[in-house]
Residue, then its C-alpha position, 0 to 999 in steps of 0.5 A: m575236085k573241078a566244078r561241074d554243072t551237076e555232080s555224081f554221088l555214089i553212097v556205098g552202103a544204106g544202113e542207118l547212116g548211109t540212108a540219112v546221108i542219102d535223105a540229106l543229099s537228095a532234100q539238098i538236091r530238090n532244094r537246089r534244083s539242080g541236076d545232081t543224081i544218087a546212086v547206092l551201092l548195095r549188096p546183092t542177096s539171092s533171097p529178098s526180104a520184105g526189108r529189102a523191098q522197103l528199103l528199095r521203095e525208099l531209095t526210089a522215093a529218094g531219087a536214088t538208082v541202085e548199083y550191086g556189089d559185095v566189097a567184102t569179096t570184090p577186088a579193088p580193081e573191080l570197084a574202081d571201075l564202079f567207082g570211076r562213073y561217079d564224081t563223088v563216092v561216100s562210104c557209109l560202110g563200118f567196121a561191121a563190113g570186116a576187117g580190110t574193107q576200108v583200106t579196100l574202098a580207099e585203094a578203089a577210089l584212089s585208083a579210079r582217080v574219082g574226083r572226091y572221096l569221103p571214107w567211113q571215118f565217121g567216128v573219133d579223131y584216129d590221129l590224136i588216139g594213134r596206132g596200137s590202141p586197145q581198138t585194134l580195128f582203128d589202126e586200119q583207119l590211120d592206114v586210109r589217112d596215109m593212103l589219102r594224105s599221100q596222093n593229090h589227085t582225089d579230094w578228100r573229106i573226113i567227118s569226125t562226128g564221135m560215136f552215134t548217140s544212140f550208141l552212148f545209151d546202147p545196153a551192150f555198151g553198158v554205160v547207161d544201165l536202165p534196168s538198174r538206173t545206173v551210169h558208169a563213167l569210162g574213166d572218171w566223171d569228168t571225162e568227155v565224149t562227143v556224140t551225133t545222131p545219124e540223122d544229123i551226120g546225114t545233114l552235116t555230111a550233105a553240107v561239108l560236100h557243099a562246103p567251099p574248097s577250102a574244107a578239101d583234104k582235111v578233117v572236118y569236125v561236127a558234134g551233135d553234143t560234147l559232154s562228161y559222163g557226169r553230165l550224161a548221169d544228170v541227163v538221165e536223172d532228168v529224163l527218168g525223173t529219179e537218181v541213178n547209181r553212179v559207178r566209176w570205171s577206171i582205165e586200170h579197170l577196163d583194161a583188166d576187163l579187156a584183158t580177160d577177153p581181148q576180142d571183145p568189141m565192146k570191151k575195146y571201146r570202153a578201154v578206148f573212150a575211158r582214155g578221153v583222147g581223140v574221142a571229145w572236142p568243143k561243140s562250139a568250134t565245129f563245122n555245125a556250130r560255126n555255120g549255125i546248123e542246129t544238132t540233137t543233144a544228148l538231153e534231146w535224144a534221151t527225152n525222145n528215146l528213153g523209156p519210163p524208168t523200170a524197178p530195178 
């Protein structure tokens, strides 16, 4: 991507991750006193809600303008017309946007020949996990990587973050069960997982976007924390001030559980993370560690977010 005096950013989506990226970029623009601009692509709605009104106020306060379009129904050529008006496009729409969305967005960005594209790959190392994993949506992420690597007119950066820190403690994920004071190990107690908060991802994404050109066309690893499930159980005990039940879910157990309901997304995720491949990397070797950027550890997140112990 050629250097410009000012840069225009389009952020696709303003959910938890999108707003964190917008806030971090906005703060960076103010600190640098640059003429960079931020726009946000939102899905149009026929029935505005109080939540949408609040979001629009927050975007205005951040200095962002709004574009409207539904990536689930808009063909790639139409999206390309929109993307082509911006120097950098950052996708913050995850798997909830539906199968095929990641490829459509990449097609639009490459067809528009945007200067730089950051796909929604804020997760695991899909290259190491490979095709045919229990989480079938991961194959589409590899399709996107193949598309980016097969061309040389659009710079790209992929930011691998591990899972959202909050997801590790999400009751639906089932690893931390607060009511029963139980922590489940996926695979084994020494299996590791990398986690990062959306707020830290926003800060690190803004930093990566302004990193030297040597960061272009590659995967950049970041981490809020990398810890084993054994260490996670220790964290929960430290925060709750009480012992927890430790239950190991083996790969065989999780594969069998998935076989009973192969479309269950949580069972897919558990089976992937239990294998411990492509889901963790040393924090000491990350972009944030090399650049002295502080991030939130699992213990810090749990201290600030877990409630008092509940009687089983």
